[in-house]
C-alpha positions as CSV (number, residue, x, y, z in Angstrom):
1,M,60.4,-74.7,-109.9
2,R,60.1,-71.6,-107.8
3,I,56.8,-70.2,-106.5
4,T,56.6,-66.7,-104.9
5,G,53.6,-65.7,-102.9
6,L,52.1,-62.4,-104.1
7,G,49.3,-62.0,-101.5
8,H,45.7,-63.3,-101.4
9,A,45.5,-65.8,-104.3
10,G,48.5,-64.3,-106.2
11,M,51.6,-66.2,-107.1
12,F,54.5,-66.0,-109.5
13,I,55.6,-69.4,-110.8
14,E,59.0,-69.8,-112.4
15,T,59.5,-73.0,-114.3
16,A,62.0,-74.6,-116.7
17,G,59.7,-73.5,-119.6
18,G,58.7,-70.0,-118.6
19,S,57.1,-68.0,-115.8
20,I,53.4,-67.5,-114.9
21,L,51.9,-64.6,-113.1
22,C,48.7,-65.7,-111.3
23,D,45.9,-63.5,-110.0
24,P,47.9,-60.4,-109.1
25,V,46.0,-58.0,-106.8
26,V,47.0,-55.1,-104.6
27,G,43.6,-53.5,-104.4
28,P,41.6,-52.2,-102.6
29,T,38.8,-54.1,-104.3
30,F,35.0,-54.5,-104.0
31,F,34.3,-50.7,-103.5
32,G,37.4,-50.2,-101.3
33,S,36.5,-52.9,-98.9
34,W,39.1,-55.7,-99.5
35,F,42.9,-55.3,-99.0
36,P,45.2,-58.3,-99.3
37,F,46.4,-59.6,-95.9
38,P,49.2,-59.1,-95.1
39,D,50.1,-55.9,-97.0
40,N,51.7,-56.8,-100.4
41,R,52.6,-53.4,-101.8
42,G,56.3,-53.9,-101.0
43,L,56.7,-56.7,-103.6
44,D,58.7,-56.1,-106.8
45,W,55.7,-55.8,-109.1
46,E,57.7,-54.6,-112.0
47,R,59.6,-57.9,-112.0
48,F,56.6,-60.1,-111.7
49,G,54.8,-58.2,-114.5
50,K,57.5,-59.3,-116.9
51,A,56.2,-62.9,-116.7
52,D,55.8,-65.0,-119.8
53,F,52.2,-65.9,-119.1
54,L,49.3,-64.2,-117.2
55,Y,46.7,-66.4,-115.6
56,V,43.5,-64.8,-114.2
57,S,41.5,-67.6,-112.7
58,H,38.2,-65.6,-112.8
59,R,36.9,-62.1,-112.9
60,H,36.3,-61.4,-109.2
61,R,38.2,-58.3,-108.3
62,D,40.2,-60.0,-105.5
63,H,41.8,-62.1,-108.4
64,F,41.7,-59.5,-111.2
65,D,43.1,-56.0,-110.5
66,P,42.9,-53.8,-113.6
67,A,44.7,-50.9,-112.1
68,L,47.7,-53.0,-111.0
69,M,47.8,-54.7,-114.4
70,R,47.8,-51.3,-116.2
71,R,50.8,-50.2,-114.2
72,H,52.9,-53.4,-114.3
73,V,51.8,-56.1,-116.7
74,P,52.5,-55.4,-120.4
75,T,49.6,-56.0,-122.8
76,T,51.8,-58.2,-125.0
77,I,51.9,-60.9,-122.3
78,K,50.4,-64.3,-123.3
79,V,47.1,-64.7,-121.4
80,L,46.0,-68.2,-120.4
81,L,42.2,-67.9,-120.7
82,P,40.0,-70.4,-118.9
83,D,37.4,-72.1,-121.1
84,Y,34.2,-70.4,-119.7
85,P,30.8,-70.7,-121.4
86,T,30.5,-66.9,-121.6
87,D,33.1,-64.4,-122.7
88,D,32.9,-61.9,-119.9
89,L,36.5,-62.4,-118.6
90,E,37.9,-62.3,-122.2
91,Q,36.1,-59.1,-122.9
92,D,37.3,-57.6,-119.6
93,L,40.9,-58.5,-120.6
94,R,40.5,-57.2,-124.1
95,R,39.2,-53.8,-122.9
96,L,42.5,-53.5,-121.0
97,G,44.4,-54.2,-124.2
98,Y,45.3,-57.8,-123.6
99,D,44.7,-59.6,-126.9
100,N,47.6,-62.1,-127.0
101,I,45.2,-64.8,-125.7
102,V,45.9,-68.5,-125.4
103,Y,42.5,-70.3,-125.5
104,T,42.8,-73.2,-123.1
105,Q,40.4,-76.2,-123.3
106,A,38.8,-77.5,-120.2
107,G,41.0,-80.2,-118.6
108,V,43.3,-80.4,-121.7
109,P,47.1,-80.1,-121.0
110,L,49.1,-77.6,-123.0
111,E,52.9,-77.8,-123.5
112,F,55.4,-75.0,-124.0
113,G,58.7,-76.8,-124.2
114,P,59.3,-78.5,-120.8
115,L,56.4,-76.6,-119.3
116,K,53.1,-78.5,-119.2
117,L,50.0,-76.8,-117.8
118,M,46.3,-77.3,-117.6
119,V,43.4,-75.0,-116.7
120,T,40.4,-76.7,-115.2
121,P,37.3,-74.4,-115.3
122,L,34.1,-74.8,-113.3
123,R,30.9,-73.8,-115.0
124,A,28.0,-74.1,-112.5
125,P,25.9,-71.0,-111.9
126,S,26.7,-71.0,-108.2
127,D,30.5,-71.1,-108.7
128,G,32.3,-67.8,-109.3
129,P,31.2,-65.8,-112.3
130,I,29.5,-68.8,-113.8
131,G,32.7,-70.5,-113.1
132,D,36.0,-70.5,-111.4
133,S,39.2,-72.3,-112.4
134,S,42.4,-74.0,-111.2
135,L,45.9,-74.2,-112.7
136,S,48.0,-77.4,-112.8
137,V,51.7,-76.9,-113.6
138,D,54.5,-79.5,-114.3
139,D,57.9,-78.7,-115.7
140,G,59.7,-82.1,-115.2
141,T,61.3,-80.8,-112.0
142,A,58.1,-80.5,-109.9
143,S,54.3,-80.5,-110.1
144,I,51.9,-78.2,-108.3
145,L,48.2,-77.5,-108.2
146,N,47.0,-73.9,-107.8
147,Q,43.4,-74.4,-106.9
148,N,42.9,-70.9,-105.4
149,D,39.2,-70.7,-104.4
150,S,37.7,-73.0,-107.0
151,H,35.8,-76.1,-105.8
152,P,36.2,-78.7,-108.6
153,L,33.8,-81.6,-108.7
154,D,35.7,-84.1,-110.8
155,L,38.9,-84.5,-108.9
156,E,39.9,-87.7,-110.6
157,K,40.1,-86.0,-114.0
158,L,41.9,-83.0,-112.4
159,L,44.5,-85.2,-110.7
160,S,45.1,-87.3,-113.9
161,F,47.3,-84.4,-115.0
162,S,50.0,-85.4,-112.5
163,K,50.2,-85.9,-108.7
164,P,51.0,-82.5,-107.2
165,E,53.8,-82.2,-104.7
166,A,52.7,-78.8,-103.6
167,Y,49.0,-77.8,-103.2
168,F,47.8,-74.2,-102.9
169,T,44.2,-73.8,-101.9
170,Q,41.7,-71.5,-100.3
171,V,40.9,-71.9,-96.6
172,S,39.3,-68.6,-95.8
173,G,35.7,-67.4,-96.6
174,A,34.8,-65.2,-99.4
175,I,31.1,-64.5,-98.6
176,W,29.1,-61.9,-96.8
177,W,27.1,-64.4,-94.7
178,P,26.3,-63.9,-91.8
179,M,28.0,-60.5,-91.2
180,V,25.6,-58.2,-93.1
181,Y,22.4,-60.1,-92.1
182,D,19.7,-58.7,-89.9
183,L,20.1,-61.3,-87.1
184,P,20.4,-61.3,-83.3
185,Q,24.0,-61.2,-82.2
186,D,24.0,-64.6,-80.7
187,A,22.6,-66.1,-83.9
188,K,25.2,-64.3,-86.0
189,Q,28.0,-65.7,-83.8
190,N,26.5,-69.2,-84.1
191,F,26.2,-69.0,-87.9
192,A,29.7,-67.6,-88.2
193,K,31.1,-70.5,-86.3
194,L,29.1,-73.0,-88.4
195,K,30.4,-71.3,-91.6
196,R,34.0,-71.4,-90.4
197,D,33.6,-75.1,-89.5
198,A,32.1,-75.8,-92.9
199,Q,35.0,-74.0,-94.6
200,N,37.5,-76.1,-92.6
201,K,35.7,-79.3,-93.6
202,R,35.7,-78.4,-97.3
203,A,39.4,-77.5,-97.3
204,M,40.3,-80.7,-95.5
205,Y,38.2,-82.7,-97.9
206,Y,40.2,-81.4,-100.8
207,I,43.5,-81.7,-98.9
208,E,42.8,-85.4,-98.2
209,K,41.7,-86.1,-101.8
210,V,44.5,-84.3,-103.5
211,D,47.0,-85.9,-101.0
212,A,49.9,-83.6,-101.9
213,E,52.9,-83.8,-99.6
214,H,53.0,-80.1,-99.0
215,V,50.0,-77.8,-98.4
216,F,49.9,-74.0,-98.6
217,P,46.8,-72.1,-97.4
218,M,46.0,-69.1,-99.5
219,A,43.3,-67.0,-101.2
220,G,42.4,-65.0,-98.1
221,P,41.6,-63.7,-95.7
222,P,41.0,-60.0,-96.7
223,M,41.8,-57.0,-94.6
224,F,38.8,-54.7,-94.0
225,L,40.2,-51.2,-93.4
226,R,37.0,-49.2,-93.8
227,E,36.0,-48.0,-90.4
228,E,32.5,-49.5,-90.5
229,L,33.9,-52.9,-91.6
230,F,37.0,-53.1,-89.4
231,K,35.2,-55.2,-86.8
232,Y,34.7,-58.0,-89.3
233,N,38.4,-58.8,-89.7
234,G,39.3,-62.4,-89.0
235,W,36.8,-64.1,-86.8
236,G,35.4,-60.7,-85.8
237,Q,35.9,-58.5,-82.8
238,E,32.7,-60.1,-81.4
239,D,33.3,-63.6,-82.8
240,D,30.7,-63.0,-85.6
241,S,32.9,-63.2,-88.7
242,I,34.3,-66.0,-90.9
243,F,37.7,-65.1,-92.2
244,T,40.1,-67.8,-91.0
245,D,43.8,-66.8,-91.6
246,Q,46.6,-69.1,-92.7
247,R,48.0,-69.7,-89.2
248,Q,44.6,-70.5,-87.8
249,F,43.9,-73.0,-90.5
250,L,47.3,-74.7,-90.2
251,Q,46.7,-75.1,-86.5
252,H,43.3,-76.8,-87.3
253,M,45.0,-79.0,-89.9
254,S,47.6,-80.2,-87.5
255,Q,44.9,-81.4,-85.2
256,V,42.8,-83.3,-87.7
257,R,45.6,-84.4,-90.0
258,P,48.9,-84.3,-88.0
259,E,50.9,-86.0,-90.6
260,Q,50.2,-83.3,-93.2
261,K,53.0,-80.8,-93.9
262,G,51.7,-77.3,-94.1
263,Y,53.3,-73.9,-94.5
264,E,52.5,-70.2,-94.2
265,F,52.2,-68.6,-97.6
266,V,52.3,-64.8,-97.4
267,P,53.6,-62.1,-99.7
268,G,57.2,-62.8,-100.4
269,T,57.2,-66.4,-99.4
270,V,59.4,-68.3,-101.9
271,V,58.8,-72.1,-102.3
272,E,61.5,-74.0,-104.3
273,L,60.8,-77.5,-105.5
274,N,63.3,-79.8,-107.3
275,G,63.2,-83.6,-107.6
276,G,61.0,-84.0,-104.5
277,Q,63.1,-81.6,-102.3
278,L,61.4,-78.5,-100.9
279,S,62.6,-75.3,-99.3
280,V,60.6,-72.3,-98.0
281,T,62.1,-68.9,-97.3
282,Q,60.6,-65.5,-96.6
283,T,61.8,-62.5,-98.6
284,L,59.4,-59.6,-97.8
285,Y,58.8,-60.1,-94.1
286,T,61.1,-61.6,-91.4
287,D,59.9,-64.5,-89.3
288,A,59.5,-62.1,-86.4
289,E,57.4,-59.7,-88.5
290,I,55.2,-62.6,-89.6
291,D,54.7,-63.8,-86.0
292,R,53.6,-60.3,-85.1
293,I,51.2,-60.1,-88.1
294,F,49.4,-63.3,-87.0
295,D,49.8,-63.2,-83.2
296,D,49.2,-59.5,-82.7
297,K,46.8,-59.3,-85.6
298,W,44.4,-56.5,-84.4
299,A,47.4,-54.2,-83.7
300,Y,48.7,-54.9,-87.2
301,L,45.3,-54.3,-88.8
302,A,44.8,-51.1,-86.9
303,E,48.2,-49.8,-88.2
304,Q,47.1,-50.7,-91.7
305,R,43.7,-49.0,-91.2
306,D,45.2,-45.8,-89.9
307,S,47.8,-45.5,-92.7
308,R,45.6,-46.4,-95.8
309,Q,42.5,-44.2,-95.5
310,D,43.7,-42.3,-98.6
311,E,43.2,-45.4,-100.7
312,I,39.6,-45.7,-99.5
313,R,38.9,-42.0,-100.2
314,A,40.5,-42.4,-103.7
315,E,38.1,-45.3,-104.5
316,E,35.1,-43.4,-103.2
317,A,36.0,-40.5,-105.5
318,T,35.7,-42.8,-108.6
319,R,32.1,-43.8,-107.9
320,A,29.4,-42.6,-110.2
321,A,27.0,-39.7,-109.3
322,V,23.9,-40.9,-107.5
323,L,20.9,-41.3,-109.9
324,P,17.6,-39.8,-108.8
325,P,15.2,-42.5,-107.6
326,D,12.9,-42.3,-110.7
327,E,15.9,-42.6,-113.1
328,M,17.4,-45.5,-111.1
329,L,14.1,-47.4,-111.1
330,A,13.7,-46.9,-114.8
331,A,17.3,-48.0,-115.5
332,I,17.0,-51.2,-113.5
333,K,13.5,-51.9,-114.9
334,E,14.8,-51.6,-118.5
335,W,17.8,-53.8,-117.7
336,W,16.3,-56.5,-115.5
337,E,12.8,-57.1,-116.8
338,P,13.9,-58.6,-120.2
339,L,16.2,-60.9,-118.2
340,L,13.5,-61.9,-115.8
341,R,11.2,-62.9,-118.7
342,R,13.9,-65.3,-119.9
343,A,14.7,-66.7,-116.5
344,R,11.8,-69.1,-115.9
345,T,13.7,-71.5,-113.7
346,I,15.2,-68.7,-111.7
347,R,11.8,-67.0,-111.3
348,N,10.2,-70.2,-110.1
349,G,13.2,-70.9,-107.8
350,V,13.0,-67.5,-106.1
351,G,9.2,-67.8,-106.0
352,G,8.5,-64.5,-104.3
353,V,9.0,-60.7,-104.1
354,V,12.4,-59.2,-103.2
355,R,12.7,-55.7,-101.8
356,F,15.6,-53.2,-102.5
357,R,15.9,-50.0,-100.5
358,I,18.5,-48.0,-102.4
359,G,18.9,-44.5,-101.0
360,D,15.6,-42.8,-101.5
361,L,14.3,-45.5,-103.9
362,D,12.2,-48.3,-102.4
363,M,11.5,-50.9,-105.1
364,V,10.7,-54.6,-105.4
365,V,11.6,-57.3,-107.9
366,D,8.5,-59.4,-108.4
367,F,10.0,-62.7,-109.6
368,P,6.8,-64.6,-110.3
369,K,5.5,-61.7,-112.5
370,A,8.9,-60.7,-113.9
371,K,8.4,-57.1,-112.9
372,V,10.5,-54.3,-111.3
373,R,8.3,-51.7,-109.6
374,E,8.0,-49.5,-106.5
375,Y,7.4,-51.2,-103.2
376,A,3.7,-51.3,-102.3
377,G,3.8,-52.7,-98.8
378,E,3.7,-56.4,-99.8
379,E,5.3,-59.3,-97.9
380,C,8.9,-60.0,-99.2
381,I,11.1,-63.0,-98.9
382,Y,14.3,-61.0,-98.9
383,W,15.0,-57.3,-98.3
384,Y,18.2,-55.4,-99.1
385,T,19.4,-51.9,-98.0
386,I,22.2,-50.7,-100.4
387,P,23.9,-47.4,-100.7
388,A,22.8,-45.5,-103.8
389,D,26.3,-44.7,-105.0
390,L,27.2,-48.4,-105.2
391,V,24.1,-49.1,-107.3
392,S,24.6,-46.0,-109.5
393,T,28.2,-47.1,-110.2
394,N,27.1,-50.6,-111.1
395,I,24.5,-49.2,-113.5
396,A,27.0,-46.8,-115.0
397,D,29.5,-49.7,-115.5
398,H,26.8,-52.1,-116.5
399,E,28.3,-54.6,-113.9
400,I,26.6,-57.9,-114.6
401,D,27.5,-59.5,-111.3
402,W,26.1,-57.7,-108.3
403,S,26.7,-60.7,-106.0
404,N,30.4,-60.5,-106.5
405,S,30.7,-56.7,-106.5
406,I,28.2,-55.0,-104.2
407,F,27.7,-58.0,-101.9
408,L,31.3,-58.8,-101.4
409,S,31.9,-55.2,-100.5
410,M,29.8,-55.9,-97.4
411,Q,28.6,-52.3,-97.6
412,F,24.9,-53.3,-97.4
413,E,22.4,-55.0,-95.1
414,V,20.0,-57.8,-95.8
415,G,17.3,-59.8,-94.2
416,R,15.2,-62.8,-95.3
417,S,12.1,-64.6,-94.1
418,G,13.3,-68.1,-94.8
419,K,16.5,-70.0,-95.7
420,F,19.1,-69.1,-98.3
421,N,17.8,-68.9,-101.8
422,E,20.4,-70.0,-104.3
423,F,18.3,-68.8,-107.3
424,L,18.2,-65.2,-106.1
425,T,21.9,-65.0,-105.7
426,T,22.4,-66.7,-109.1
427,F,20.1,-64.1,-110.8
428,L,22.1,-61.2,-109.2
429,K,25.4,-62.6,-110.6
430,C,23.8,-63.2,-114.1
431,L,22.6,-59.8,-115.2
432,S,23.3,-60.3,-118.9
433,R,21.4,-62.2,-121.6
434,D,24.3,-64.6,-122.2
435,R,24.5,-65.5,-118.6
436,I,20.8,-65.9,-118.1
437,E,20.5,-68.1,-121.1
438,Y,23.4,-70.2,-120.1
439,V,22.1,-70.7,-116.6
440,E,18.6,-71.6,-117.7
441,N,20.1,-74.2,-120.1
442,W,22.4,-75.5,-117.4
443,Y,19.5,-76.0,-115.0
444,A,17.5,-77.8,-117.7
445,E,20.4,-80.1,-118.5
446,Q,20.9,-80.9,-114.8
447,T,17.3,-81.9,-114.0
448,D,17.9,-85.6,-114.8
449,Q,18.7,-87.1,-111.5
450,T,17.3,-90.6,-112.0
451,E,20.5,-92.5,-111.1
452,D,20.7,-93.9,-107.6
453,A,23.6,-95.2,-105.6
454,Q,24.1,-97.0,-102.2
455,L,25.7,-95.1,-99.3
456,G,25.9,-97.3,-96.2
457,D,22.4,-98.4,-95.4
458,W,20.7,-96.0,-97.7
459,I,19.9,-95.8,-101.4
460,V,20.1,-92.1,-102.5
461,Q,20.1,-90.2,-105.7
462,R,23.7,-90.1,-107.0
463,R,23.9,-86.4,-107.8
464,C,23.8,-83.7,-105.2
465,P,20.8,-81.3,-105.8
466,H,23.1,-78.3,-105.2
467,L,25.9,-78.6,-107.7
468,R,25.4,-82.2,-109.0
469,A,28.5,-83.6,-107.3
470,D,28.8,-87.4,-107.2
471,L,27.6,-88.2,-103.6
472,T,29.4,-91.6,-103.7
473,K,32.6,-89.5,-103.6
474,T,31.5,-86.4,-101.6
475,G,28.7,-87.8,-99.4
476,K,28.9,-88.9,-95.8
477,I,26.1,-90.2,-93.5
478,E,26.0,-89.7,-89.8
479,D,23.0,-90.2,-87.6
480,G,20.6,-90.3,-90.5
481,V,21.9,-87.0,-92.0
482,L,23.7,-87.0,-95.4
483,T,26.4,-84.3,-95.8
484,C,27.9,-83.3,-99.1
485,S,31.5,-82.4,-98.3
486,L,31.9,-79.8,-101.1
487,H,29.7,-77.1,-99.6
488,D,28.5,-78.8,-96.4
489,W,24.9,-79.1,-97.6
490,K,22.8,-81.6,-95.4
491,W,19.7,-83.7,-95.8
492,E,17.6,-85.6,-93.4
493,L,17.4,-89.0,-95.1
494,A,14.2,-90.3,-93.5
495,S,12.2,-87.4,-95.1
496,G,14.6,-86.3,-97.9
497,K,14.3,-82.8,-96.5
498,C,17.2,-80.4,-97.2
499,L,18.4,-78.9,-93.9
500,T,20.6,-76.3,-95.6
501,S,18.3,-74.6,-98.1
502,Q,14.6,-74.6,-98.9
503,G,13.4,-76.6,-101.8
504,H,16.3,-78.9,-102.5
505,A,14.9,-82.3,-101.3
506,I,16.8,-85.5,-102.0
507,R,15.5,-88.9,-103.0
508,A,16.4,-91.5,-100.3
509,S,15.2,-94.8,-99.0
510,Q,16.7,-97.2,-96.5
511,V,18.1,-100.6,-97.6
512,D,16.1,-103.6,-96.4
513,A,18.9,-105.7,-94.9
514,D,17.0,-109.0,-95.5
515,A,16.1,-108.4,-99.1
516,A,19.2,-106.3,-99.9
517,Q,16.8,-104.0,-101.7
518,P,15.4,-100.6,-100.9
519,A,12.6,-100.9,-98.3
520,A,9.1,-100.3,-99.6
């Protein structure tokens, strides 16, 4: 088996039973904000486009590049479609002409001669576009797991496919917190460090559980080449950003798990596996060039910025004409109010008024009343400032996921009066009737959290209130604080209070050592 790195989360897998093109992206994506790091334009995209299979893990545009696919990937290719509860990704692919679709089933292996593969989707509202997915591949000569930036909950089922020899996983952030928030600089620096630490912990959790011999960090970081965003590359020019690169993570991994074998995976990296033997070579960049990219990163980024402004201007030229404020308000009101009326759990979860300043429009979404209207001076729990051309474009495109389009562009500002509100972010990624109905049903089905389990000296509810992970597998208690390793959510066990996000308390009681029962 031969795996070639294509940049970001992209890879080209050649097996004894055919080749698979995974998440090919050149960009720029997210309104011209994200470019793959390092530059991957020099790859032989014509060759990789002739794969036997196309696998797009999810519809985020740092994994799904329609322009690149139109140029290089024939519409006759067999598409491995993750088994998502809504058909948004399928419809995106069909609009591009891809109709040779292989409908995978969640966690069910498929065989194509000697090639065996399995797509494992996630379906929680707070994961990806109501989901994300990973790809397991085995051709008899080797087995790999391409987890990209998915965070699977049931690892036992995932790893029952086969034990991977090589493991490809996200280690960098893919979020706008805390860079775009209205915060004092010292607070932003502190929160950025906490976020980087949480990302490292999550990556190490999966690395230890998967226990593959060889680990390849991937799926980030991006390059920000827009002038106003350039300072947020990597850990930030002022240490206030979250985007850990491959070399930085491998250094961290060598400290906490020195026995683990890790490798830099960049555009043109070729990994060959056969009968337990592994070799890694670089074909696009020399070792000296790779050293310079990582060790003199700001100089490399500056060269990229200075040479690629035409791509940014070309993206800006594709944006929709800015709508007048009254037309924009009417369009959002007509679109969102029917969704709000269906979103009872989300409305209750948000529980307040959210302000949007969009160009000359100053509006609020009143979640308790399910109304969109002009701002009237009321107290708000969140407030956004967003360029009008981004919103006008999303209205014109009827983009149903603003969290993973406008927000990941980082071309906006936001403030809030309390802690992170998961329900608000979920609403803004579920701007269609199908998504809202699915999410409301998902929340209803997940409300039964009656089962308890013992962790150390505590009896706690078995399921994490965030994504319902099994805390007997993902939970760790230190100094009276329970941490779920998947997303680093924390609870003070004595009170049950969530220390990470408002309104997600946990049920917990201390074991009575004498009676071996929960204390009264």
